[in-house]
N, C-alpha and C positions, 0 to 999 in steps of 0.2 A: 504920722512917721513921714508921710511924702511930703507934708505941709513944711516939717521941721527941717527935712533935707533941702528944700526949695528955701528957706529962709537962710539956711546956713550957708548956701551955696552964693547968696547975693552979697554975703559980706567977704568978696572973694579979693585975697593979696596977691601982690605980683608973683607970679609964678616961676618966670624965667629970670631967677637972679642968678649972679654969677656962680656960685656953688653948684646950683641946680644945672646950669649949663656944662660946668666943668665935668659934673659927675656923669651927665647924658652921654658927653662926649667920650669920657673914659669907656663907659660901658659898651659904647659904639666899636670902640677901638677893640676891645677884648672880645665882644662877640663876631666883630668880622674876622679875626684870627680862628676862632673856635668853629664858626660856620663855614669856612672855607675848607677847612679839614674835615668837617663832620662826616660827609659821604665819600670823600677821598682815602682816608685811612682804611674803612672796610673794604674799598676797590683794591688798595693796595694789598692788604693781607689776603684777599682772594687771589692777586696776581701771584703773591709769593706761594701759593699752593695750599691757603687755610680753606678756601671753599666757603659755602654760605654759612657753615657752623663758624669757621674762624672770622669771617666777616660780623656775625651776630657777638662772637665772644670779644671783639675789641671793643664795640659799642658798650657792652657788659662791662669790660673791666674798667673803662674809663668812667662809668657811672657809678661803678661799686666804689672806686677810691674817692669820687665826688660825693657820695652818700655818707662816706664814713668821714669825710672832713667836715661836711655839713652839720653832722651830729655834735660834732665836737666845738662848734662855732659860739653858743652861748658862753662855753668856758674860756675859749679863747680871747673873746671881745672883753669879757671882764677883767683878763690878766693883762692883755696888750695894749687894748683901745683900737678904734675902728682904723685909723689912717695907717699904721705900721702894718696890720694885718691886712689891708687891702694892697698895700705895696708888694707883700710877699705873695699874694695870690696872683697878682700879674705877673711876676716872677716866673712861678712855677706854672703859670698858663701858657707863657710864650717861650722862654728859654729852653725847655727839652725838645721842643718840635725841631729845632734845629738838629738834633740828633737822629731825625727819621732818616735823613740823608746818609747816614753811617749804617743802619739796620739792612740786615740782608735775611732775616728769617722773621718768622710769625712770634717767636719767644721773644726776641729783642724788641721788636715793634710793640708789644703787649707793654714791657717793661717802661716803655717812653711814655706809652698812652697813660699807665698807672699814674707816673708823676705828673702828667697834665691834667689829671682829674682832680688832683689836690687843690691846684690853683683854681679849677672851676667852680670847684665848691666852695672857696672864699668868696669870689669876687660875686658868685649869683647872689649869696645871702646877704652880703654888703649892699649892693646896689638898691634892692628893695628896701633894706632896712634904712639907708640913709635918705631915700627919696621921699619916703613918708615923713621922716622927720623935717626935710629941708622945705617941704611944701607948706602952704598956709592951710589951716585945718579945713577950709570950705573946698580945697581944691585937690585934695589928696587922692581922688580918684582920677582926675584929670593928670595929675603928676605920675600916678602909675602908668597912665595911657601913653604918656610921653616918654617914659621909659621904656615901656613896652615896643613902642615904635622904634627907639634907638636899638633896643634889642632884638627885635624881629625883622628890622629892616635889612639886615646882612642876609636873611633868609630869601629875599625876596631874589637875590642876585648870588650870593656867595655859595650856595649849594650848587648851583647850575655852574657859575663861574670856576669853581673848583674842579668839578668833572671835565670841564671844557679845557681848562690849562694843562690838567694831567694829561690829556688826550692829544695835546697840540705841541705843548713844552717840556712835558715831563712831570714826574711827581716832585722831584727836587726842588723847582721853583715854588711849587704849591707850599712845600714844607717851610721853605725859608719866609716866604710873605706871611705864612700864617702864624708862625713864630714872632716875626717881627710887630705886626700890628697890635697885640696886647702891651708889648713893652712901651708902645708911645704913651699909653695912658699915665705911666709913673711921673710924667712932667706934670700931670694937672692935679696930682694928691695933695700938695701945699695948699691950693684954693678951695679945696673942698672941705671947707670949716662949717661946724655945727651940725645939726640933722640928726644927731645920736646923744644918748643919755651919757651923761659923764660918767667916768671911771666909778666914782662914788655912787650915783644912782644906779648904775647898770649891777653894782656889786648887791644893791638891795633887793634884787632879783635873783633866787637860787634856782628857780625852774629850770630844768634841762628839758632836753629834746622827748625824752621818754615819758616826762612828767606831763610835758603838753600833749602827748598822745592819749593820756588818760582823761582829758577834757573832751566830752562827747560833742560838743559844738565844733570844735577843732577838727575831731578825727574824722567826722562825717564828710567835711570838706576835702581832707586828705585823701581820704579812700576814694571818694568821687573823681577827683582831678586825676588820681593816680591811673585810673582806668583810662582816662583821655590820653595820659602821657604815655601809657604801653603803646597804644596806637600809634603815636608819634615817633616812637621808637622803631617801629616794624617800618613805617613809611620811609624815614630819612636812612635807615640801615638796607632795606631790602627792594624799595621801589626801582632804584638804579638796576637791581639784578633781574627784577621781574619784568622789566619793559626796557630793554637795552636798546641802543641806538641813539641817534642824534636827530635834531629837528625840532620843530614845533610840538608835534604830538609823540615827544619822547619823556622819560622819566624826567630828564634837566627841565623840560619846558614845564610839566606837571609841579615839579617842586617849585619852580617861580610862582606859579600861579599860588600855591599853598602860601608861599611868603608874602606875598601881596596881599591877598584875602586876609590872612590871619594879622597882618599889621593894621590893615583899616579896622578890622572889627575889634581888636585890642583897644585901639585908640578911641573908638566909638563906646565901648563898654566902659571906658574911665570916664567919659562925659556922662553917660547915664547913670553910671553908680553915684556921682555927686549929687545928681537932682534926685535919685529915686534909690529904691532898694536894689542891690545888685542881685538878689535872689532869684527873681523872675528869669533871668538871663541861663540860669543853670540848665533847665528843660529843654529849650530850643537849642542850646550850645551842644547837650549831649546827643540830640536827634540828627542835628545837621553833620556833627562828626562822625556818627556811626553810620550815617547813609552814605557820606562821602567816603569812607573805609572799605566799604562793601563794594563799591565800583573802581577803586583805584587801579587795580590790577588786570582790569579789561583791556587796556590800552585804548587807543585813537580817543574820539571825541566825548566817549563815556568817561575813559580817565580824566579828561580835563575838566568836564563837569563836575565830576566826583572831587577833583582838587579844589575847586571853588567851595563845594559844600563843606569839605573837611577844613579846608584853612579858614572859613568863617566861623564854623562852630569851636574849632580850636581856639580861635583868637577870641570868642566871647567867654570861655571857659577860662582862658590863662587870666584875663583880668578881672572878673568876677569873683573867681577863687580867691585870688590873692588879696582884694580888697576885703572880702568876708573874712578871710583869716586875721588881717592887721586890725580889722574893727572889733574881734573878739579876743584880744589880748591888751593888756594895759599899756601905758605908753613906755614904761621902763622895760617891757618885753618884746619889743620891736624886733631885734634880733632871733628871740623865740619864733615868733611869728613867721618872720622871712625863712628861718631855718625849715620849718614844718613844711612851707610851701614848695621851697626848692628840693627838699627830699622828696616830696610828691612827685615832683615834675622829673628828677634826674633818676630815682630809683625806678618809675614807672618807665622811664625811656630805657634802662639797661634793662630790667625785666622782659620787657616786650622784646626786646632785640633776641636774649637770649633765649627764652621761652619759645617765641614763634619762629626763631631759626630751626629747632628741633621739629617743630610741627611742620615747616617748610620743607626740611629735608625727608620726611615722611610722606606728606600729603601733596606738596605743591604749593604755588605762590596763592592761587585763588582761593582753595579751600582755608588755607591759613588767613587770609585778609577777611574773609566771611566771618570766621570765628572770633577774629579781633573785633569786628563789628558789633558781634553780638555782645561780647564783653563790655564794650562802650555803652550799649544798649541798656545791659543790666543795672548800671549805675544810677538810671532813672530812679529806680528803688530808694537810694539814698539821699537823692534830692527830694523826695516827697517825704521821707522820713525828716529830713531835717526842716523842711516847712513846717511840718507839723509839730515838732519839737520846739522850733522857734516862736510859733504862733502861742502855745501854751506857757513858754516862758514869758510873752508879753503880756499875758493875760493875768500871770500872778503876781 
């Protein structure tokens, strides 16, 4: 297996073609706007009187509409094709954000957030599906790593930047910038050609989201990754509330560290996956994520060290699980594979926010973060079960 991976990687084609570059830039623009608002909107809801429960609810509502949209993506792609659907996704993600400046209640803010989730559900599925098709076969892991950098690079500074801008210039300017940047990607769509099955080829695969979940090799990875993304939802939603203040040793500083380390780890995991099996990254990724989660609410230096651990583990898991899922679906089901992975990402994020919002309201921040760390650690069972099942499948 390792030898075949190395051999395949030596026949490496050009990675940064014009369509790949345009897709990467589009993904960066979309995620810039998304990440800028990710921690700001819960703070805005808290300011409107929603409290920690309202802050968790706004993240959950966003991810709820995201997941419902993602579940429909295989059907939408078969009917309309990739580029028209991508254009609709960018519009839904960006344009409704302008309406935040007109909202003055928790309910109206949730309504705007619900619309934005539709756009996010569309673009996240398409970015992963298209990049796999556009990349040379021996460099798909690296292509996912490059896409991962473009997607996670905004987390390096956008979460912190959004909080800082809201505090210094007001929420309105953050909402306007967060809405405008995804719309910039519309200009690049005509150049993103290829990288997806034709409408006829896509029609040959009738497998939908729930059919994909019936496949054990896919379900195990989806559940494992969901445990980690629940922790991610807790971090982005509640860390600014758990550790308020400004400066290096603040939640904004910790989110910055998480962004840097997860971006670096995701890129490295992509290169590793092209040369070796991605599966060995699952266990260290889960352990690092769990350890980091346990210490994030402590504040101070412990929080910053925990941010390094959490970001590194989460970055490893993002790329390794995505590559494993895409390897386990046939070529004509790239949209299905991307849908499953993105649902695991976004459903986990939303569930983490709403469930642990209730835990926080009862037990407080530190106990909730400890419980979430235990949830991530429990996913180690799935990693070992998947390794055992994969080994048996290779022998038969």
